[in-house]
Steps between C-alpha positions, in 0.01 A plus 500: 500500500870431447747518785726742309277776642653422842859558393684661791195497729677330791766773509231764456309370804813531711549857373151577628607384846308172494588132521439318167421173679231661714346679202509179294334298776220756534393447137604137453744586223860400444723809496853466363705707258607191307153371405493363142349785295256284301341326796140601560360679803144568604424863418304531824807397701718752316256784570468396865878491532538869418201595714668323792831675432317834515304405810787351700751769403250785541618625160202527270725616216662153484345418162612834360857450623523142371356592159724804466818293534376195305663489156359325189780244493391384846158399364624187330372405156248782472759759599754375250231498230442873551875568495563302180206660313588722204350825629336636812163474325549131424632443852175635645287299255689184594469579868122537481448207261712254697422611855233227539773239451690656789201563729151351488169651621614845383378740233760710318409730213664766285236767436532786251431849640483843325868582559648165581419167666429344832609159626227355719566241769233332706480175698174326411485240780229632740646302790824701489388793710847618608655626180606863552871433556506272194345771280752759617803278449371396155470861385858553615622195306331623183654845540842338500435352155460856370805618692717228352429647155458872578727553799458516877336845493199381297168540675141407413234763437263361763452195723163355603429254781182310586569521871513783753832671572730274705788733584588868515514707180880526513531124448296516180696803381827313552372195312332668203565877498154533346139566610348196673124444531328244720176300500480486122335216308836337436869548573672655200814673375426784254772621262543703183556343159836675455822297468325164476700406193834538675710184480523283813865480616498120503301443180563148367247347260634146528505505878151652507358212298661245730381675816143538375485130417644407841246710690194393301589131535557500875299243694298717734382198691848490655484626855735573780470213740393653830497260790170336585451727800512821297294350219214406734506838675480679166205287394322572828557877474385506138175318581440719806534813287249378247248388764515790749219712346262212579579530872707301745645192336468183701780245483280218360398719204861593432603134512227423247627778270854365524380141456679398818325308782426736788703307756794469260501877448475561873785259570725659236438848636569379854828346383602840359431670831227725362127513555233561243376798700846657484516453123163666449606784730830553314322499165239751615770725643696515174188557292381774736824693450471472124133596482541804725761637261230507232304814586217402267400219738273601789589351838161327510581336167842390626335344805273301269790389276682372807201298618384720789125538546541840670744789464546506877634144495750593229606811694563297816709249309697777328577670831630169632730464198633855466406691815297759308165519326457432126413869451821614672708249303357627171592859590866401543526368143 
């Protein structure tokens, strides 16, 4: 995905009472307000960033708050494309059509309904398990496209989310002022077909053509250049996530997956001051939080997904991490 989606995130983290450097280090991602907007980020890192903001601040409405204040012109090329479209209808069509150029591994669709439409949004990468904050902030960003054309009091008819409720009802009311339903098959914004032909305030056909061409011709192989330490840690965590359901992952197998000699991998981890056991533990801990927020997953199934042969072993590990049982943690969400 493009770094424009992180516009203002460093300041936002401070507003949530957290240290941007600590948050950035926890996910191996560079966090700075002045990042070039067309540089590419890993979608997994972006999702993990907002999950960490919520976790470390204790504010599970962080995605809602960020999305609510995020304006289309902060979204870089894609945002300006919506603003320079002729009408609200064409702005939404352009948004859905061109979203894959802004963010990979994502499905966006505009679906006709009896009295209107719904915009669907769903991350398709199965390894991105922590995605609730991302879905909530994305719905807020899309709402602001409507509000730019129809005024700040506009509200959707309904909002759907794939995940379980993350925050209290008042937070969703403040963000959307509309009914919100959870654990649906996709995240979606549902709206009537009225006023779709209203002119966008910044409509500019010439600029639109230029912006569309710029976005569709971006080189998406361009990446932010994380330091070698963060890059290796991200690779290790990604492989651990994919291998956990098969049980405990031994270091030699991981080294083989990464195509790095075992002793080289061990030496590089030692030089970073981290152990492989700690990395596995951190990865399991983050995944456990995410899975327990999905009420459709039984605790026995979560234990399996995290590589535990018995629920009791998972429960002991969870108590060590959070001081409470998985069942008690789920009741607090």
